[in-house]
Structures are given as C-alpha cells and as structure tokens.
C-alpha positions as semicolon CSV with decimal commas, in nm:
position;residue;x (nm);y (nm);z (nm)
1;M;5,391;-5,829;26,700
2;K;5,055;-6,035;26,714
3;T;5,037;-5,993;27,094
4;S;4,982;-5,619;27,031
5;I;4,754;-5,673;26,772
6;L;4,546;-5,924;26,975
7;K;4,576;-5,657;27,272
8;S;4,417;-5,359;27,053
9;G;4,164;-5,646;26,937
10;I;4,076;-5,674;27,263
11;L;4,076;-5,322;27,389
12;L;3,911;-5,199;27,090
13;S;3,655;-5,481;27,183
14;V;3,596;-5,356;27,516
15;F;3,572;-4,999;27,413
16;L;3,274;-5,112;27,150
17;I;3,088;-5,308;27,423
18;A;3,142;-5,017;27,679
19;L;3,004;-4,797;27,378
20;N;2,721;-5,016;27,306
21;Y;2,674;-5,045;27,724
22;N;2,601;-4,669;27,754
23;N;2,389;-4,715;27,448
24;L;2,152;-4,959;27,618
25;N;2,071;-4,761;27,918
26;S;2,030;-4,453;27,774
27;Q;1,769;-4,607;27,548
28;P;1,670;-4,965;27,672
29;A;1,264;-4,937;27,507
30;E;1,453;-4,847;27,150
31;F;1,719;-5,141;27,169
32;A;1,472;-5,381;27,260
33;R;1,224;-5,251;26,957
34;E;1,528;-5,316;26,743
35;R;1,578;-5,670;26,880
36;I;1,233;-5,779;26,819
37;E;1,254;-5,639;26,493
38;T;1,552;-5,804;26,428
39;L;1,390;-6,112;26,584
40;K;1,091;-6,090;26,387
41;M;1,282;-6,093;26,043
42;V;1,490;-6,379;26,126
43;K;1,210;-6,600;26,171
44;L;1,032;-6,469;25,905
45;L;1,309;-6,515;25,670
46;E;1,318;-6,886;25,792
47;I;0,979;-6,989;25,776
48;L;0,986;-6,838;25,430
49;D;1,297;-7,014;25,314
50;L;1,305;-6,775;25,002
51;N;1,627;-6,746;24,776
52;E;1,866;-6,462;24,807
53;D;1,688;-6,246;24,533
54;E;1,389;-6,307;24,660
55;S;1,509;-6,226;24,994
56;D;1,677;-5,924;24,924
57;K;1,295;-5,779;24,756
58;F;1,124;-5,920;25,006
59;M;1,325;-5,742;25,270
60;V;1,333;-5,423;25,086
61;K;0,935;-5,440;25,057
62;Y;0,870;-5,550;25,427
63;K;1,086;-5,294;25,580
64;S;0,946;-4,991;25,368
65;L;0,595;-5,082;25,475
66;E;0,714;-5,180;25,855
67;K;0,879;-4,790;25,823
68;Q;0,521;-4,689;25,734
69;I;0,345;-4,872;25,976
70;K;0,601;-4,751;26,286
71;A;0,534;-4,349;26,156
72;K;0,150;-4,416;26,207
73;A;0,209;-4,606;26,560
74;E;0,429;-4,286;26,645
75;T;0,148;-4,042;26,592
76;L;-0,095;-4,260;26,755
77;D;0,114;-4,282;27,088
78;D;0,121;-3,909;26,993
79;I;-0,235;-3,859;26,996
80;E;-0,311;-4,088;27,294
81;D;-0,034;-3,906;27,520
82;D;-0,246;-3,576;27,427
83;L;-0,573;-3,745;27,509
84;Q;-0,407;-3,882;27,857
85;K;-0,291;-3,487;27,931
86;A;-0,642;-3,387;27,865
87;L;-0,783;-3,581;28,087
88;K;-0,556;-3,521;28,338
89;R;-0,628;-3,124;28,314
90;D;-0,990;-3,178;28,305
91;V;-1,049;-2,994;28,001
92;S;-1,422;-2,967;27,857
93;D;-1,612;-3,234;27,636
94;K;-1,580;-3,022;27,301
95;E;-1,170;-3,094;27,338
96;L;-1,211;-3,431;27,472
97;K;-1,463;-3,492;27,171
98;E;-1,187;-3,351;26,884
99;L;-0,868;-3,524;27,049
100;S;-1,102;-3,874;27,027
101;D;-1,157;-3,838;26,672
102;K;-0,840;-3,784;26,612
103;M;-0,754;-4,083;26,787
104;I;-1,025;-4,288;26,594
105;V;-0,864;-4,151;26,290
106;A;-0,520;-4,229;26,384
107;Q;-0,588;-4,591;26,493
108;K;-0,755;-4,614;26,132
109;E;-0,471;-4,517;25,943
110;F;-0,247;-4,741;26,155
111;F;-0,471;-5,027;26,078
112;D;-0,483;-4,961;25,701
113;A;-0,141;-4,961;25,678
114;N;-0,128;-5,318;25,853
115;I;-0,382;-5,412;25,621
116;E;-0,185;-5,248;25,307
117;K;0,173;-5,423;25,413
118;I;-0,001;-5,768;25,408
119;K;-0,202;-5,734;25,058
120;S;0,058;-5,568;24,907
121;M;0,316;-5,845;25,007
122;Q;0,092;-6,094;24,784
123;S;0,250;-5,971;24,462
124;T;0,584;-6,052;24,631
125;L;0,521;-6,397;24,706
126;N;0,433;-6,720;24,607
127;Q;0,070;-6,850;24,739
128;K;0,243;-7,068;24,966
129;N;0,463;-6,816;25,140
130;Y;0,227;-6,565;25,146
131;A;-0,013;-6,829;25,309
132;K;0,304;-6,867;25,566
133;L;0,306;-6,458;25,600
134;L;-0,020;-6,457;25,704
135;I;-0,017;-6,724;25,977
136;F;0,294;-6,567;26,079
137;E;0,243;-6,209;26,107
138;K;-0,101;-6,325;26,323
139;N;0,090;-6,532;26,565
140;F;0,403;-6,325;26,614
141;H;0,268;-6,076;26,831
142;K;0,053;-6,307;27,044
143;K;0,338;-6,549;27,081
144;L;0,566;-6,189;27,212
145;R;0,282;-6,082;27,387
146;N;0,254;-6,434;27,584
147;M;0,628;-6,453;27,653
148;L;0,673;-6,125;27,796
149;I;0,331;-6,157;28,030
150;D;0,501;-6,495;28,133
151;K;0,839;-6,292;28,181
152;S;0,642;-6,053;28,387
153;K;0,467;-6,284;28,582
154;K;0,827;-6,462;28,678
155;R;0,907;-6,080;28,811
156;G;0,617;-6,108;29,024
157;M;0,435;-5,785;28,813
158;Q;0,033;-5,771;28,876
159;M;-0,198;-5,599;28,659
160;E;-0,233;-5,342;28,915
161;D;0,125;-5,232;28,853
162;F;-0,020;-5,076;28,524
163;D;-0,249;-4,878;28,691
164;G;-0,110;-4,554;28,547
165;D;-0,195;-4,643;28,234
166;A;-0,541;-4,592;28,288
167;P;-0,734;-4,251;28,284
168;P;-0,814;-4,102;28,634
169;P;-1,106;-4,193;28,795
170;P;-1,357;-3,935;28,754
171;K;-1,447;-3,674;28,996
172;R;-1,762;-3,734;29,238
173;K;-2,011;-3,455;29,292
174;R;-2,055;-3,452;29,693
C-alpha cells in the first residue's frame, strides 16, 4: 500500500515537472520575469523585516502598484515596436514624429507610475523601512543588470550581439 502511494507520488511529481518543463520552454522570458519578481519580493521582505500584518498590507499594495507599472511598460514596449517597424518601413517624418511623441508620453507615464509607487509606499511603511525601500529599489535593478552583464560576458556575448536593437542606419544619397 505504502509503495503504491509512493509510486503514485513519484509519477505525479515527474508529470508535474514535465508539464512545468514544457511551459518553461514555451515562455522562457515570462518565466524569467516571474522568477525575478519573486526574488525581488523575497529580498525586499527580508530587508524590511515586517510583521505578518504589515507584510500582508505591504505586499497587496506593492503588487497592485507593480501591476500598474507592468501595464505601462507593456504599452511602452508596444509603441517602441511600432516605432521600430516605422523606421524599417521608412515612413514619413510626420508619422515618425507622431510615434515619437506617443513614446515620450508613454515613457513619462511609466516613470510617473514608478514614482507614484515609491511615494505611496511611504504611508504603508515606517520611516526606517521606507528609507530601506528607497535604497533597495535603486540598487535592485542595478545589481540585476550587472549580474546579467557578468553572465553574458561568461557566455562570450559582445555588444555587437545587440546590433539588432539599433535602428537601421540612414540610407546614403549617391
């Protein structure tokens, strides 16, 4: 009896791992983003050292504000894609200006949402924890960026590998 339960448990575990593995391969960027968000939340809660009630209130508010920021970032990414496509299609200056203006507005909304998140957390945290949050928010992305740069150097990636991110060079007149 115990062995059949154990075998069932092992089979279920293998099935779930295989299922999860397929999801990882289908959406690696989203999986990485979720892992980073989880890591960020764990580190942040560790640094703030809140009690259970404070932690619950903080997480609800923080996640809600992060969701708004994510929506602004997605909008910004969509506009950037449109601008990249417009450059490749060699559209008129008028259309480029319209898309550029949209991108500036989207960037401002994204930055404003980040600032609003930081400001609104002040009412949830005491002053010491608020100061810790400010420092954490500033340093987390810098540390993450440096970690990714180090990892890419170990893989042998060079800045030339990112040339696809740059707009195409202007056409020369002959």
